[in-house]
Structure formats: structure tokens, C-alpha cells
Legacy VTK file of the C-alpha trace (Angstrom):
# vtk DataFile Version 3.0
C-alpha trace
ASCII
DATASET POLYDATA
POINTS 307 float
-0.035 0.045 0.025
1.261 3.505 -0.871
0.229 7.015 -0.507
-1.635 8.713 -3.306
0.474 10.555 -5.884
1.238 14.238 -5.485
-1.547 15.310 -7.820
-4.114 13.400 -5.794
-2.781 14.693 -2.458
-3.008 18.247 -3.752
-6.556 17.625 -4.887
-7.502 16.336 -1.535
-5.912 19.329 0.299
-7.470 21.966 -2.079
-10.822 20.372 -1.944
-10.752 20.067 1.873
-9.471 23.745 2.101
-12.042 24.965 -0.190
-14.833 23.783 1.959
-13.172 25.123 5.059
-12.526 28.466 3.489
-15.996 28.931 2.137
-18.135 27.200 4.766
-15.860 26.790 7.905
-18.142 28.753 10.082
-21.127 26.582 9.161
-19.225 23.314 9.396
-17.622 24.210 12.664
-15.871 21.403 14.619
-17.883 18.310 13.983
-17.365 15.181 15.996
-15.627 12.194 14.423
-18.478 9.740 13.940
-17.860 6.186 14.924
-20.002 3.117 14.165
-21.015 2.643 17.742
-24.182 2.910 19.798
-23.021 6.273 21.171
-23.644 7.815 17.821
-26.181 5.367 16.383
-28.356 4.124 19.295
-31.502 3.179 17.195
-32.450 -0.365 16.757
-31.821 -1.195 13.126
-33.543 -3.657 10.736
-32.836 -3.790 7.067
-36.110 -2.209 6.062
-37.188 1.188 4.687
-38.317 2.481 8.124
-34.934 1.854 9.740
-32.938 3.142 6.861
-34.971 6.467 6.797
-34.448 6.765 10.528
-30.693 6.220 10.162
-30.536 8.669 7.223
-32.316 11.247 9.393
-29.884 10.771 12.246
-26.836 11.156 9.849
-28.440 14.325 8.363
-28.674 15.562 11.884
-25.023 15.139 12.418
-24.213 17.269 9.220
-24.251 21.050 9.018
-27.763 21.022 7.569
-30.998 22.693 8.448
-33.369 20.815 10.711
-36.419 19.626 8.767
-34.638 19.520 5.406
-36.918 17.924 3.017
-35.296 14.621 1.957
-36.893 11.456 0.624
-35.357 8.033 0.300
-35.455 5.958 -2.869
-34.345 2.354 -2.770
-32.792 1.103 -6.106
-33.002 -2.413 -7.296
-30.023 -3.879 -9.114
-30.127 -3.435 -12.914
-31.540 -6.522 -14.556
-33.067 -7.628 -11.317
-29.826 -9.043 -9.788
-26.758 -7.712 -8.182
-24.396 -9.814 -10.333
-23.372 -13.321 -9.312
-25.041 -14.600 -6.278
-26.746 -11.286 -5.336
-24.602 -10.645 -2.341
-23.172 -7.221 -1.690
-19.726 -8.448 -2.576
-20.884 -9.514 -5.911
-22.395 -6.115 -6.754
-21.009 -3.246 -8.649
-17.846 -1.355 -7.663
-17.477 2.054 -6.137
-18.115 4.202 -9.238
-21.209 2.225 -10.125
-22.537 2.331 -6.613
-22.017 6.048 -6.473
-23.997 6.667 -9.637
-26.990 4.997 -8.054
-26.456 6.207 -4.470
-26.330 9.940 -4.175
-28.508 12.925 -3.629
-30.394 14.888 -6.191
-32.308 18.069 -6.007
-36.087 17.941 -6.342
-37.329 21.528 -6.391
-37.859 22.345 -2.861
-36.159 19.252 -1.420
-33.911 16.288 -2.249
-33.949 12.520 -2.990
-31.296 10.255 -1.555
-30.794 7.072 -3.539
-29.652 3.832 -2.055
-28.799 0.481 -3.644
-30.780 -2.258 -2.071
-27.712 -4.487 -2.053
-26.088 -2.049 0.327
-28.909 -2.169 2.797
-27.888 -5.455 4.235
-24.271 -4.577 5.036
-23.529 -2.045 7.810
-20.399 -0.549 6.228
-21.810 -0.348 2.763
-24.984 1.302 4.211
-23.216 3.802 6.264
-20.860 4.780 3.412
-23.702 5.228 0.995
-25.734 7.478 3.305
-22.540 9.268 4.531
-21.701 10.238 0.902
-25.273 11.271 0.341
-25.024 13.722 3.406
-21.827 15.000 1.864
-23.794 15.555 -1.432
-26.664 17.345 0.477
-23.996 19.667 2.159
-22.501 20.521 -1.256
-26.021 21.239 -2.596
-27.052 23.437 0.308
-23.702 25.245 -0.005
-24.169 25.979 -3.645
-21.141 24.052 -4.571
-20.631 21.791 -7.614
-21.834 18.250 -6.701
-20.151 14.986 -7.907
-19.420 11.685 -6.114
-15.707 12.190 -5.174
-16.233 15.803 -3.967
-19.196 14.439 -1.877
-16.976 11.895 -0.191
-14.412 14.524 0.738
-17.232 16.759 2.035
-18.540 13.770 4.149
-15.064 13.458 5.627
-14.826 17.184 6.329
-18.194 16.866 8.134
-16.905 13.979 10.454
-17.982 10.918 8.374
-14.364 9.829 7.600
-14.278 6.536 9.593
-17.632 5.421 8.014
-16.435 6.389 4.430
-12.966 4.724 4.901
-14.531 1.542 6.116
-16.732 1.294 3.076
-13.862 1.842 0.864
-12.465 -1.632 1.278
-15.116 -4.263 2.449
-14.150 -7.893 2.549
-17.107 -10.155 2.150
-18.075 -13.508 0.910
-19.178 -13.831 -2.740
-20.052 -16.601 -5.050
-16.441 -16.814 -6.021
-15.045 -16.740 -2.507
-13.741 -13.905 -0.357
-13.676 -10.685 -2.246
-13.080 -7.004 -1.621
-15.957 -4.672 -2.574
-15.571 -0.818 -2.735
-18.653 1.244 -1.922
-16.911 4.470 -2.601
-15.582 6.270 -5.653
-12.382 7.264 -4.018
-9.999 4.394 -2.997
-9.229 3.854 0.635
-5.837 5.723 0.574
-7.197 9.120 -0.481
-9.980 8.863 2.050
-7.445 7.862 4.688
-5.502 11.111 3.939
-8.591 13.230 4.291
-9.359 11.470 7.572
-5.865 12.060 8.840
-6.199 15.803 7.950
-9.613 15.952 9.818
-8.122 14.366 12.941
-5.149 16.632 12.966
-7.096 19.761 12.126
-9.570 19.200 15.073
-6.793 18.129 17.551
-8.252 14.588 17.836
-6.544 11.426 18.814
-5.382 9.117 15.908
-5.985 6.208 18.224
-9.712 7.125 18.242
-9.844 7.060 14.605
-8.033 3.748 14.307
-10.164 2.088 16.923
-13.046 1.362 14.542
-11.157 1.064 11.267
-10.691 -2.299 9.555
-7.214 -3.824 8.993
-6.841 -2.370 5.438
-8.153 1.027 6.612
-5.753 1.098 9.540
-2.781 0.422 7.246
-3.904 3.293 4.941
-4.541 5.593 7.780
-1.134 4.987 9.394
0.551 6.000 6.070
-1.640 9.044 5.861
-0.901 10.002 9.469
2.835 9.892 8.869
2.376 12.117 5.813
0.207 14.581 7.749
2.759 14.707 10.605
5.442 15.528 7.996
3.341 18.344 6.686
2.351 20.353 9.802
2.253 23.574 7.699
-0.770 22.149 5.873
-2.691 21.527 9.050
-1.880 25.051 10.424
-2.982 26.559 7.109
-6.254 24.599 7.133
-6.867 25.991 10.535
-5.702 29.528 9.996
-5.496 30.318 6.199
-7.514 27.696 4.313
-8.100 30.073 1.478
-4.311 29.973 0.557
-4.533 26.080 0.356
-7.690 26.330 -1.666
-5.874 28.481 -4.200
-3.137 25.879 -4.341
-0.462 27.930 -2.665
1.438 25.302 -0.709
4.231 22.786 -0.979
4.111 19.047 -0.201
6.778 17.555 2.032
7.745 13.877 1.825
7.161 11.547 4.526
9.854 11.734 7.254
10.563 9.693 10.324
10.372 11.166 13.835
13.910 12.401 13.817
13.684 13.657 10.212
10.517 15.657 11.194
12.263 17.175 14.162
15.343 18.156 12.234
13.299 19.485 9.349
11.155 21.595 11.728
14.337 22.933 13.305
15.705 24.074 9.917
12.497 25.651 8.942
12.364 27.459 12.271
15.818 28.725 11.742
15.141 29.853 8.139
11.884 31.553 9.083
13.386 33.327 12.131
13.560 37.020 11.299
16.880 38.697 11.214
17.675 40.989 14.286
16.051 44.233 13.679
18.425 47.089 13.129
18.084 49.818 15.664
16.170 52.845 14.481
18.220 55.826 13.567
17.872 58.628 16.137
15.707 61.565 15.282
17.714 64.311 13.468
17.935 67.637 15.294
17.187 70.882 13.567
20.794 72.003 13.950
22.191 68.687 12.464
19.673 69.032 9.531
20.778 72.643 8.911
24.459 71.689 8.773
23.721 68.736 6.531
21.885 71.061 4.092
24.760 73.582 4.162
27.202 70.683 3.371
25.119 69.591 0.440
24.803 73.159 -0.879
28.621 73.486 -0.601
29.129 70.156 -2.507
26.769 71.316 -5.217
28.602 74.660 -5.479
32.028 72.962 -5.785
30.771 70.440 -8.442
29.253 73.364 -10.370
32.488 75.229 -10.379
34.427 72.079 -11.395
32.090 71.532 -14.331
32.369 75.202 -15.364
LINES 1 308
307 0 1 2 3 4 5 6 7 8 9 10 11 12 13 14 15 16 17 18 19 20 21 22 23 24 25 26 27 28 29 30 31 32 33 34 35 36 37 38 39 40 41 42 43 44 45 46 47 48 49 50 51 52 53 54 55 56 57 58 59 60 61 62 63 64 65 66 67 68 69 70 71 72 73 74 75 76 77 78 79 80 81 82 83 84 85 86 87 88 89 90 91 92 93 94 95 96 97 98 99 100 101 102 103 104 105 106 107 108 109 110 111 112 113 114 115 116 117 118 119 120 121 122 123 124 125 126 127 128 129 130 131 132 133 134 135 136 137 138 139 140 141 142 143 144 145 146 147 148 149 150 151 152 153 154 155 156 157 158 159 160 161 162 163 164 165 166 167 168 169 170 171 172 173 174 175 176 177 178 179 180 181 182 183 184 185 186 187 188 189 190 191 192 193 194 195 196 197 198 199 200 201 202 203 204 205 206 207 208 209 210 211 212 213 214 215 216 217 218 219 220 221 222 223 224 225 226 227 228 229 230 231 232 233 234 235 236 237 238 239 240 241 242 243 244 245 246 247 248 249 250 251 252 253 254 255 256 257 258 259 260 261 262 263 264 265 266 267 268 269 270 271 272 273 274 275 276 277 278 279 280 281 282 283 284 285 286 287 288 289 290 291 292 293 294 295 296 297 298 299 300 301 302 303 304 305 306
């Protein structure tokens, strides 16, 4: 497993920063949602009533108005089957799922679409609904809405653990154990966005890791090392997100603990301002008069020399 390439890293940072710069006051400091009874205490059954209740609870965790008009549409697999045995692991991949599991505007409200094959798996369901909340946030903010931006928006709003877990789900299929992806973005970019979220809000990385799957933990640890090697990005996200949104930043490679310390010391030394020169004392009237007489004398001598 490797970090995303630099172009992808820059896209993640600029997208994250754009949302913070334009809507930071509305987004605020959301909690990092975990798949636990603390955040999701309702009894759940794989039926429309439970899914609608879960969707409403997730919308409530987002920076969205109370009473936002949202309806749920359950989508049957194309051709009447999910592919293969009909299990979630035999269904379509992340891009195909996202096309049928987003949020669309309906005049004075929205429609959230959910693939029926995702309803029976907790991670797939949470991911699909989490991305839908991200799409609703973009809609309400007047931003351009697409699946990958909706996923970053969901992470920015605290749904990062849920999205990361849905990016790599191992489940049984008719061909044996298979990984399915309920996201458009792979697990590595989502882990980077999650690591930025945790660092930005001063959270504990251990809390994020606690409810991540094995694949997700590996990706998050790589992302965490990268974020710790780029503390200037976290500071800018907190204080000057508009600069990052404009692409004004550099990316540092991953460094070990000692390397990060030495690099930080070098940057501190380079950024330390040179000692200020003492201000020149105020010139007295007498000194100013003598200086002007000297200049006049020099001008007279130069004039006679030229003559």
C-alpha cells in the first residue's frame, strides 16, 4: 500500500481547504462519527423505516438545516440481480454504486438514492448514506456536486471513519472472499482526508484507528505519517484555508520522527527574522541645517568644477 500521488494529494488538500474556507463557520468542529451505539443508538432492521431513521440521524450530524426535505429511494440492481449470487460483494464497484447512491435536488427538497444491495451490510449502508449527506452539504452550500467531492465533504463533516470502512469491504461472494468498494475514491485518499480531519481538530489518531478495518488502519497510518510530516498544511487549514484552496502550498515527503524534528528545526531557523536594526535617532534641527549647508557646498564645488 502506498500514499496517493502528489496530484491526488494536492486535490485532497485543495478540496478540503475550499470547503473550510467557504463554509468553515457553518461546518464548525464536527465530532468524528464512529459506528457505535453512542452515535447510532437506534435499533436497526434492514427495512425502509430503519434506513430512513438512520438517514435522518446522519443528516442531523451534518451542518444541515433541521427539517430539510429529503426522501429516500431504494434502487433495485439493474436487470433484477446484483451480479453473481446477489450478495453485496458480487455487486458493482464504487463508481457504479455512487452513480446510483447519491442525492439529487427535487425543487424544494432532495432525493437520496440507496442501492438495495447495500442495505444489508452495515459498512456499505453507512458509506452510501454518508456520501449522500456530503452531497446534500454541497447542494445546500451551492457547490458543484459530484461523487468524489461528496466523499471529501462527508469526511470534512466528520464521516471519515464510515467512508474509509466502506472503501474496502471484505465479504463472501459466489467466487469466495472478495473485496468490494462502496466509494468512488479508494481507501488511501479517504485515509489522507481522515488524517487531515483528525489533525485539524486536535483529535486522537488512536480514536480514529479504533473502529477502522485492517486495510483502513494500514492506509490511515501511512496518511498519518504524511500529515505529521506536513504540519504547515494543518496550520494553514486552521488559519488560512483560502491559501490552500488557491493551491499555494508545498508538499513535504514522509519523514521519520527524527527527520521531522530536524526539518522543523531547519524551517524555524530559516523563518526566524533577522535581528532588527536599531532605528536611527531623530535628526535635530541643527544637524539638519548643517547637512543642508554641506550639500549646498558640495553642489557649488561640483558646479565650479564643471564650469
